[in-house]
C-alpha positions in Angstrom: -69.7 -110.5 -43.2 -68.9 -110.0 -46.9 -70.0 -112.7 -49.3 -69.1 -113.9 -52.7 -69.0 -111.2 -55.4 -71.4 -111.9 -58.2 -69.9 -112.6 -61.7 -72.0 -109.9 -63.3 -70.7 -107.4 -60.7 -67.1 -108.3 -61.5 -67.8 -107.8 -65.2 -69.4 -104.4 -64.5 -66.5 -103.2 -62.3 -64.0 -104.3 -65.0 -65.8 -102.4 -67.7 -66.2 -99.2 -65.7 -62.8 -99.1 -64.1 -59.9 -97.2 -65.9 -57.0 -99.6 -66.2 -54.7 -96.6 -67.2 -55.6 -94.7 -64.0 -55.0 -97.8 -61.8 -51.6 -98.6 -63.5 -50.6 -95.0 -63.3 -50.6 -95.2 -59.5 -47.6 -97.5 -59.8 -46.1 -96.9 -63.3 -45.2 -93.7 -65.1 -47.0 -94.1 -68.4 -46.7 -92.2 -71.7 -49.0 -92.5 -74.7 -47.9 -94.4 -77.7 -50.6 -94.4 -80.4 -53.8 -95.8 -78.8 -51.9 -97.5 -76.0 -49.6 -96.4 -73.1 -46.1 -97.7 -72.3 -43.9 -97.6 -69.2 -41.2 -99.4 -67.3 -42.5 -102.8 -66.2 -43.1 -102.9 -62.4 -42.5 -106.7 -62.3 -38.9 -106.9 -63.6 -35.9 -104.6 -64.0 -35.7 -103.0 -67.4 -34.3 -99.7 -68.9 -36.4 -99.7 -72.1 -40.2 -99.6 -71.6 -41.8 -102.8 -72.7 -44.9 -102.7 -70.4 -47.9 -101.8 -72.6 -51.4 -100.9 -71.5 -54.6 -100.7 -73.6 -57.5 -98.8 -72.1 -59.7 -99.8 -75.0 -59.2 -103.5 -74.3 -58.7 -103.3 -70.6 -55.5 -105.3 -70.9 -51.7 -105.0 -70.1 -48.8 -107.0 -71.3 -45.0 -106.8 -70.7 -43.0 -107.9 -73.7 -40.0 -108.2 -71.5 -41.1 -110.7 -68.8 -44.5 -111.8 -70.3 -46.6 -110.6 -67.3 -50.1 -109.7 -68.5 -53.6 -109.3 -67.2 -56.5 -107.0 -66.5 -57.2 -104.3 -63.9 -57.8 -107.0 -61.1 -54.7 -109.0 -61.8 -52.6 -105.8 -61.8 -53.8 -104.8 -58.4 -53.4 -108.4 -57.1 -49.8 -108.4 -58.2 -48.8 -104.9 -57.1 -50.6 -104.9 -53.8 -50.3 -108.6 -52.9 -54.1 -109.0 -52.6 -56.3 -112.0 -53.2 -58.8 -111.7 -56.0 -61.9 -110.6 -54.0 -59.9 -107.9 -52.2 -58.5 -106.6 -55.5 -62.1 -106.4 -57.0 -63.3 -104.4 -53.9 -60.2 -102.2 -54.1 -60.8 -101.3 -57.7 -64.5 -100.8 -57.0 -63.8 -98.5 -54.1 -61.3 -96.5 -56.2 -64.1 -95.6 -58.8 -67.0 -95.5 -56.4 -68.7 -98.6 -57.8 -71.0 -100.5 -55.4 -70.2 -104.2 -55.0 -73.3 -106.4 -54.9 -72.5 -109.7 -53.1 -74.1 -113.0 -52.5 -74.7 -114.0 -48.8 -72.2 -116.1 -47.1 -68.6 -116.8 -48.3 -65.3 -115.7 -46.8 -64.6 -112.2 -45.6 -61.9 -110.5 -47.6 -58.5 -110.7 -45.9 -57.2 -107.2 -46.3 -60.3 -104.9 -46.3 -61.1 -105.2 -42.5 -57.5 -104.3 -41.6 -57.7 -101.1 -43.8 -60.8 -100.1 -41.9 -59.5 -100.7 -38.4 -56.2 -99.0 -39.3 -58.1 -95.9 -40.5 -60.1 -95.9 -37.2 -56.9 -96.2 -35.2 -55.4 -93.3 -37.1 -58.4 -91.1 -36.5 -58.1 -92.0 -32.8 -54.4 -91.1 -32.6 -55.0 -87.8 -34.4 -57.8 -86.8 -31.9 -55.5 -87.7 -29.0 -52.8 -85.5 -30.3 -55.2 -82.6 -30.6 -56.6 -83.2 -27.1 -55.2 -82.7 -23.5 -53.2 -86.0 -23.5 -51.2 -84.9 -26.6 -49.7 -81.8 -25.0 -46.2 -83.3 -24.7 -46.3 -84.7 -28.2 -47.4 -81.3 -29.6 -44.5 -79.6 -27.7 -42.0 -82.0 -29.2 -43.3 -81.4 -32.7 -43.1 -77.6 -32.2 -39.5 -78.1 -30.9 -38.7 -80.1 -34.1 -40.2 -77.4 -36.3 -43.1 -79.5 -37.5 -46.1 -77.2 -38.3 -49.8 -77.9 -38.2 -49.9 -78.3 -42.0 -47.4 -81.2 -41.9 -49.3 -82.8 -38.9 -52.4 -82.8 -41.1 -50.7 -83.9 -44.3 -49.0 -86.8 -42.7 -51.8 -87.7 -40.3 -49.6 -87.5 -37.2 -51.1 -88.6 -33.9 -50.4 -89.6 -30.3 -50.9 -93.0 -28.6 -51.9 -92.5 -24.9 -49.7 -93.9 -22.2 -52.5 -95.9 -20.4 -52.1 -99.0 -22.7 -55.8 -99.6 -23.0 -57.3 -96.5 -24.5 -57.1 -97.6 -28.2 -58.4 -101.1 -27.5 -61.4 -99.8 -25.6 -62.1 -97.3 -28.4 -61.9 -99.9 -31.2 -64.0 -102.5 -29.3 -66.6 -99.8 -28.6 -66.7 -99.1 -32.4 -67.5 -102.7 -33.0 -64.2 -103.9 -34.5 -63.5 -107.6 -33.9 -60.6 -108.2 -31.6 -59.0 -110.6 -34.0 -58.8 -107.8 -36.7 -57.1 -105.5 -34.1 -54.6 -108.2 -33.2 -53.9 -109.1 -36.9 -53.3 -105.4 -37.7 -50.8 -105.3 -34.9 -52.7 -102.6 -32.9 -53.3 -104.7 -29.8 -51.3 -107.4 -28.0 -52.4 -110.1 -25.6 -51.1 -109.5 -22.1 -48.5 -111.9 -20.8 -50.1 -112.0 -17.3 -53.4 -114.0 -17.2 -56.3 -112.1 -15.7 -54.7 -108.6 -16.2 -57.5 -106.3 -17.2 -59.2 -107.2 -20.5 -56.3 -109.5 -21.5 -55.4 -107.0 -24.2 -52.8 -104.2 -24.4 -52.2 -101.4 -26.9 -49.0 -102.0 -28.8 -48.2 -98.3 -29.0 -48.1 -96.5 -25.7 -47.0 -92.8 -25.1 -45.6 -92.5 -28.6 -45.8 -90.0 -31.4 -47.6 -91.9 -34.2 -46.8 -91.9 -37.9 -49.4 -93.7 -40.1 -47.7 -95.7 -42.8 -49.6 -95.9 -46.1 -49.2 -97.8 -49.3 -48.7 -96.1 -52.7 -52.5 -95.8 -53.0 -52.9 -94.0 -49.7 -54.4 -96.9 -47.6 -53.0 -97.0 -44.0 -51.3 -100.4 -43.7 -49.3 -99.9 -40.5 -47.9 -97.4 -38.0 -44.6 -96.2 -36.7 -44.3 -94.8 -33.2 -41.5 -92.7 -31.7 -40.9 -92.5 -27.9 -41.3 -89.0 -26.6 -38.3 -87.4 -24.7 -38.6 -87.4 -20.9 -40.7 -90.6 -20.8 -40.3 -92.2 -17.4 -39.1 -95.8 -17.7 -38.6 -98.8 -15.4 -36.0 -101.3 -16.4 -34.6 -101.4 -19.9 -35.5 -98.4 -22.0 -38.1 -99.0 -24.8 -37.0 -98.9 -28.5 -36.8 -95.4 -29.8 -38.9 -96.4 -32.8 -41.5 -99.2 -33.0 -43.3 -100.4 -36.1 -46.4 -102.5 -36.6 -45.6 -106.2 -37.2 -46.0 -107.6 -40.7 -49.6 -108.4 -41.6 -51.6 -109.4 -44.7 -51.5 -105.7 -45.6 -47.9 -104.8 -44.5 -44.5 -106.0 -45.5 -41.8 -103.8 -44.0 -39.2 -104.4 -46.6 -41.6 -103.6 -49.4 -43.1 -100.4 -48.0 -41.8 -96.8 -48.1 -42.9 -94.1 -45.7 -44.3 -91.0 -47.4 -44.7 -92.6 -50.9 -48.4 -91.8 -51.2 -47.8 -88.1 -50.3 -44.6 -87.9 -52.5 -45.9 -89.8 -55.6 -47.2 -86.9 -57.6 -44.1 -84.7 -56.7 -41.8 -87.6 -57.8 -43.5 -87.7 -61.2 -43.4 -83.9 -61.6 -39.7 -83.5 -60.6 -38.5 -86.7 -62.2 -36.6 -87.7 -59.0 -37.0 -89.3 -55.6 -35.1 -88.3 -52.5 -34.5 -91.0 -49.9 -33.8 -90.1 -46.3 -33.5 -92.2 -43.2 -36.3 -91.3 -40.9 -39.8 -90.0 -40.5 -38.9 -86.6 -39.2 -36.1 -86.2 -41.9 -38.8 -86.7 -44.5 -41.3 -84.3 -42.9 -38.6 -81.6 -42.6 -37.7 -81.9 -46.3 -41.4 -81.8 -47.3 -41.9 -78.7 -45.2 -38.9 -77.1 -47.0 -40.6 -77.8 -50.4 -38.8 -81.1 -51.3 -42.1 -83.1 -51.5 -40.6 -85.9 -53.5 -39.0 -87.5 -50.4 -39.5 -91.1 -49.1 -37.9 -93.1 -46.3 -37.4 -96.8 -45.5 -38.8 -98.1 -42.2 -35.8 -98.1 -39.9 -33.6 -100.3 -42.0 -31.4 -100.0 -45.0 -33.1 -99.7 -48.4 -34.2 -103.0 -49.9 -34.4 -104.2 -53.5 -38.1 -104.3 -53.2 -38.4 -100.7 -52.0 -36.2 -99.5 -54.8 -38.2 -101.5 -57.4 -41.3 -99.7 -56.1 -39.6 -96.3 -56.6 -38.5 -97.4 -60.1 -42.1 -97.5 -61.1 -42.2 -93.7 -60.7 -38.7 -92.5 -61.6 -35.2 -93.8 -62.5 -33.5 -91.0 -60.7 -33.1 -91.8 -57.0 -30.9 -89.7 -54.7 -30.1 -91.2 -51.3 -28.9 -88.8 -48.6 -26.0 -89.9 -46.5 -23.9 -88.4 -43.7 -20.6 -87.1 -45.1 -18.4 -89.0 -42.7 -16.6 -92.3 -43.3 -19.6 -94.3 -42.0 -21.9 -92.5 -44.4 -19.7 -93.2 -47.3 -19.5 -96.9 -46.4 -23.3 -96.9 -46.2 -23.4 -95.4 -49.7 -21.0 -98.0 -51.0 -23.0 -100.8 -49.5 -26.2 -99.5 -51.1 -24.9 -99.6 -54.7 -25.3 -103.4 -55.3 -28.9 -103.1 -54.0 -29.6 -100.3 -56.5 -28.1 -102.4 -59.3 -30.2 -105.4 -58.4 -33.3 -103.1 -58.5 -32.3 -101.9 -62.0 -31.2 -98.5 -60.9 -27.9 -96.6 -61.0 -28.5 -94.4 -57.9 -26.9 -91.2 -56.7 -25.6 -90.2 -53.3 -25.9 -86.7 -51.7 -23.5 -86.3 -48.8 -24.3 -83.9 -46.0 -21.6 -82.4 -43.7 -20.4 -84.8 -41.0 -22.7 -84.9 -38.1 -25.7 -83.5 -40.0 -28.9 -85.3 -40.9 -31.5 -83.9 -43.4 -33.7 -82.6 -40.6 -31.0 -80.6 -38.8 -29.4 -79.5 -42.1 -32.4 -78.0 -43.7 -33.5 -76.3 -40.4 -30.0 -74.8 -39.9 -29.1 -73.8 -43.5 -32.4 -73.6 -45.4 -34.0 -75.2 -48.5 -31.6 -73.5 -50.9 -28.5 -75.1 -49.2 -30.2 -78.5 -49.3 -30.9 -78.1 -53.0 -27.2 -77.3 -53.6 -26.3 -80.4 -51.8 -28.8 -82.5 -53.8 -27.5 -80.9 -57.0 -24.0 -82.1 -56.1 -25.1 -85.7 -55.8 -22.6 -88.2 -57.3 -23.2 -91.7 -58.8 -23.1 -94.3 -56.1 -20.7 -96.3 -58.2 -18.1 -93.7 -57.2 -18.5 -94.4 -53.5 -18.7 -98.1 -54.3 -15.4 -98.3 -56.2 -13.6 -96.0 -53.8 -14.7 -98.1 -50.9 -13.6 -101.3 -52.7 -10.2 -99.9 -53.5 -9.6 -98.6 -49.9 -6.4 -97.1 -48.6 -4.4 -100.2 -49.5 -5.5 -100.3 -53.1 -2.0 -101.0 -54.2 -1.9 -104.4 -52.4 -2.2 -107.2 -55.0 -4.6 -109.3 -52.8 -6.8 -106.3 -52.1 -7.0 -105.4 -55.8 -7.9 -108.9 -56.8 -10.6 -109.2 -54.2 -12.0 -105.8 -55.3 -11.9 -106.8 -58.9 -13.8 -110.0 -58.2 -16.5 -108.0 -56.4 -16.8 -105.6 -59.2 -17.1 -108.5 -61.7 -19.9 -110.0 -59.6 -21.9 -106.7 -59.7 -21.2 -106.3 -63.5 -23.1 -109.5 -64.1 -26.2 -107.8 -62.8 -25.9 -104.6 -64.9 -28.1 -105.2 -67.9 -27.7 -101.7 -69.5 -24.7 -101.8 -71.9 -23.8 -98.1 -71.2 -23.9 -98.5 -67.5 -21.9 -101.8 -67.8 -19.3 -99.9 -69.7 -19.1 -97.0 -67.3 -18.7 -99.3 -64.3 -16.0 -101.4 -66.0 -14.0 -98.3 -67.0 -14.2 -96.6 -63.7 -13.4 -99.7 -61.6 -10.5 -100.6 -63.9 -9.0 -97.2 -63.5 -9.4 -97.0 -59.8 -8.2 -100.6 -59.2 -5.3 -100.5 -61.7 -6.5 -103.6 -63.6 -7.3 -104.1 -67.3 -10.9 -103.5 -68.4 -10.8 -106.8 -70.3 -10.3 -108.7 -67.0 -13.4 -107.2 -65.5 -15.4 -107.5 -68.7 -14.6 -111.2 -69.2 -15.4 -112.0 -65.5 -18.5 -109.8 -65.4 -20.0 -110.6 -68.8 -23.8 -110.4 -68.6 -25.2 -113.9 -68.9 -27.9 -113.9 -71.6 -31.3 -115.0 -70.6 -32.2 -118.6 -71.3 -34.1 -118.8 -74.6 -37.8 -119.7 -74.3 -38.3 -122.9 -76.3 -40.8 -122.4 -79.1 -43.6 -124.8 -79.3 -43.4 -127.2 -82.2 -44.8 -125.7 -85.3 -44.6 -122.1 -84.1 -45.2 -119.6 -87.0 -46.5 -122.4 -89.2 -50.0 -121.9 -90.7 -51.8 -123.4 -87.7 -49.9 -121.3 -85.1 -50.5 -118.1 -87.2 -54.2 -118.9 -87.6 -54.5 -119.3 -83.9 -52.7 -116.0 -83.4 -55.2 -114.3 -85.8 -58.2 -116.0 -84.1 -57.0 -114.7 -80.7 -56.6 -111.2 -81.9 -59.8 -110.9 -83.9 -63.1 -112.6 -82.9 -64.4 -112.3 -86.5 -61.5 -114.5 -87.7 -62.3 -117.0 -85.0 -65.9 -117.3 -86.1 -64.8 -117.7 -89.8 -62.3 -120.4 -88.9 -65.0 -122.2 -86.9 -67.6 -122.0 -89.7 -65.1 -123.1 -92.3 -64.3 -126.3 -90.5 -60.6 -125.7 -90.8 -59.8 -126.7 -87.2 -60.5 -130.3 -87.9 -57.6 -130.3 -90.3 -55.0 -129.1 -87.7 -52.3 -131.6 -87.1 -50.6 -130.1 -84.0 -52.6 -131.1 -80.9 -51.8 -128.0 -78.9 -52.8 -125.6 -81.7 -56.0 -127.6 -82.4 -57.0 -127.5 -78.7 -56.3 -123.8 -78.5 -58.2 -123.0 -81.7 -61.2 -125.0 -80.5 -61.2 -123.1 -77.2 -61.0 -119.7 -78.9 -63.7 -120.6 -81.4 -66.0 -121.9 -78.6 -65.6 -118.6 -76.7 -66.9 -116.8 -79.8 -65.2 -113.5 -78.8 -66.6 -113.5 -75.3 -63.2 -114.2 -73.5 -61.5 -111.3 -71.8 -58.1 -110.5 -73.4 -56.2 -111.3 -70.3 -57.8 -114.7 -69.9 -57.4 -115.4 -73.6 -53.6 -114.6 -73.6 -53.1 -116.7 -70.5 -54.7 -119.7 -72.2 -52.4 -119.6 -75.1 -49.2 -121.6 -75.5 -46.1 -119.6 -74.3 -44.8 -119.3 -77.9 -47.8 -117.3 -79.0 -48.4 -115.0 -76.0 -46.2 -112.1 -77.0 -47.4 -112.1 -80.6 -51.0 -112.2 -79.7 -50.6 -109.5 -77.1 -48.8 -107.3 -79.8 -51.8 -107.7 -82.1 -54.3 -107.0 -79.3 -52.3 -103.9 -78.2 -51.4 -102.7 -81.7 -53.0 -99.9 -83.6 -51.4 -100.2 -87.0 -54.1 -100.0 -89.7 -51.9 -101.7 -92.2 -51.5 -104.7 -89.8 -55.3 -105.0 -89.4 -55.8 -104.8 -93.2 -53.2 -107.5 -93.7 -55.1 -109.9 -91.5 -57.4 -110.8 -94.3 -54.6 -111.9 -96.5 -52.9 -113.8 -93.7 -56.2 -115.6 -93.0 -56.6 -116.6 -96.6 -52.9 -117.7 -96.9 -53.2 -119.9 -93.7 -56.4 -121.6 -94.8 -55.0 -122.2 -98.2 -51.7 -123.6 -96.7 -53.6 -126.0 -94.4 -55.8 -127.2 -97.3 -52.8 -127.7 -99.6 -51.2 -129.7 -96.9 -54.3 -131.9 -96.6 -54.3 -132.5 -100.3 -50.6 -133.3 -100.3 -51.0 -135.7 -97.4 -53.9 -137.4 -99.3 -51.8 -137.8 -102.5 -48.9 -139.2 -100.4 -51.2 -141.8 -98.8 -52.5 -142.9 -102.2 -49.0 -143.2 -103.7 -48.1 -145.4 -100.7 -51.2 -147.5 -101.2 -50.4 -148.0 -104.9 -46.8 -149.0 -104.2 -47.9 -151.4 -101.4 -50.6 -153.1 -103.7 -48.1 -153.5 -106.6 -45.5 -154.9 -104.2 -47.8 -157.7 -103.0 -49.2 -158.3 -106.5 -52.7 -157.1 -105.7 -53.7 -155.7 -109.1 -57.3 -154.9 -108.1 -56.2 -152.9 -105.1 -53.6 -151.1 -107.2 -56.2 -150.3 -109.9 -58.6 -148.9 -107.3 -55.9 -146.7 -105.7 -54.8 -145.4 -109.1 -58.4 -144.5 -110.0 -58.7 -142.6 -106.7 -55.4 -140.8 -107.4 -56.7 -139.8 -110.8 -60.1 -138.5 -109.4 -58.3 -136.6 -106.7 -55.8 -135.1 -109.2 -58.7 -134.0 -111.5 -60.6 -132.5 -108.6 -57.6 -130.4 -107.3 -56.9 -129.0 -110.8 -60.4 -127.6 -111.1 
C-alpha cells in the first residue's frame, strides 16, 4: 500500500517536471517572449489569457484568475487528489516517488493499473480462439490489424467469469475491480464466486483520457449472439468511477490529439466504429462522445486543442434537428461549431467505405456554421406566424447572452434577424451580453503599501530589503501588513503558485503579471518603484506625526494647559527641524 509522499520528493518532482509539457497535453501553447500563452482550459475565452512560465514553474489565467503549479494543473484538469497528481507527474517524467510507510492509498492509481491489465486480457482474447467471431466482425466492418493495435481493441469472453479469475490471479483486489466497473456482484447468493464480469461476449473498446490512461471501456454486442429474454443493450459502457466521468470524456482523444493540433480541426462522429473508419481513411483528428449527445464539458476539452470543431450529421431532417440542438451547447462551451451533413441514410463509417476518403474530405470542406441549422430550425416552415417568430426571437436572444465574442454576437444577430424577419435592434437589446460583475478592489489597492507588497511578491530581493528596513511596521492597512510579513518571513522560499494564492484578490493578477513578465524595463523600474513606495510610507508617517502634534497643541491651548502646549510646540519644532535635514 502506498504511503505519504515525502516533502523533499514533492519538491524534487516539481523541479524536474516540465510544466510546459504537461500543460501542452491539454492546451495549445505558443511562445510569447520567455513565457507561453494559450486559451484557458478553465473558462471560455477567445483571446488567450492563460500564461505559463517554465522558468518559474507557474501558470496564471488573467481572465478567470486560475493559477498554480504543475500539480495543481493536473489536479484540476484530470480531477485528481493531490497525491495522485504528484504520482501522475512523476510517472510522466520517469521520476521515482519515495514514500513514507503507511498512509492512504491513492484513489485513482490502482484503477489505472487494473484497467490496463483488463485491456491486455481483452486484447489477448481477441487474438486467441475465443475471439474468432469478433475478428470476423471486424474484418466485415473493414477494420484492419493496424487499427486493432492502435485503438487496443479486444474481446470479452462469454463465460462471465474469465476476466474476474484472471484479475484475481494477478493479485488485484476485488474492490478495485468493482470500483473500476469491470466486475459485478451476482444477484443470486451462492452463485459461483459471487462475482460476474460486467462485459460478456462483446467487442471491447478501451476508453482513454487525453493523456492515454485507460479510464473505462465500451463494449459492443456481436451479431448473432444467442439471447434469452430481453436483448442486451447494443453498447455498454463502464459505470462512472473516480477515474471516469462519461460526460467529460471523448473516445479517441488520446490518439487524435496530435493530429488535431497539426490540422487545426477536430471532427466529431457518433460511434466508435465511425471514428475508427475515419482514422483508417487518414482523418486521424476524429473523436466521439460515448453514446450520448455532445456535452459542454466534452466541447470544452476539445477547445483546449482547437477552436475549429466539425460535427458530422445525417443529412435528413432528424440530422438537421440534431445539428440545431447542438448549437447552444457549442456556444456555452465557447465555440461556434460547424456541421458536415452526409447523404440521408449514411453514417461516416458507411460513407467513407462506399465513397472513399476524398469524398469524405469534400463533405467536410462543405461544413456550414451550426448557427445556420439553428436559425433555420427555429424559423421552421411556419416562420411567417407571429407567435412562432416571437418565440424564435426570444430563443435567439437567450443564446445571444452567452456569445461573448462581439463578432460572433453580431453575425448571429444579423443572420437570425434576417431569417426571422425581425429588427436586429430587438434581438440585440434582448440578447445584450451581461458584463461580468466587477471584482471589488481591496481598500488601499495601488497605494504605496499595496504596490510594495506587489514588488515583494515578485522579487525576493525586494522582500528582504523591506524586511531589513523595518518599513512593514509602518503599514496602516491590516491586510497589506499581514501579507507583507508573510512574504518577508518566507524570504523567497515560497513557490510562486502558493505565493499568489496567499495574496489578496486585488493583487493576484498584478503579481502574476510581474512573475510571468520578461520586460527588462519593468525589472529596472522596480528599484525606482521600491524607493518611491518607501519614501511615500515614511512621508505619511511624518505627516501623521505632525498632525498628532498639532492636535495636541490645540487641545492643550483649549483647556488652558500652557505647560502641555509648550511641550507639544517644542516637539513640533524638533520634528520640523529633523525632517528638513
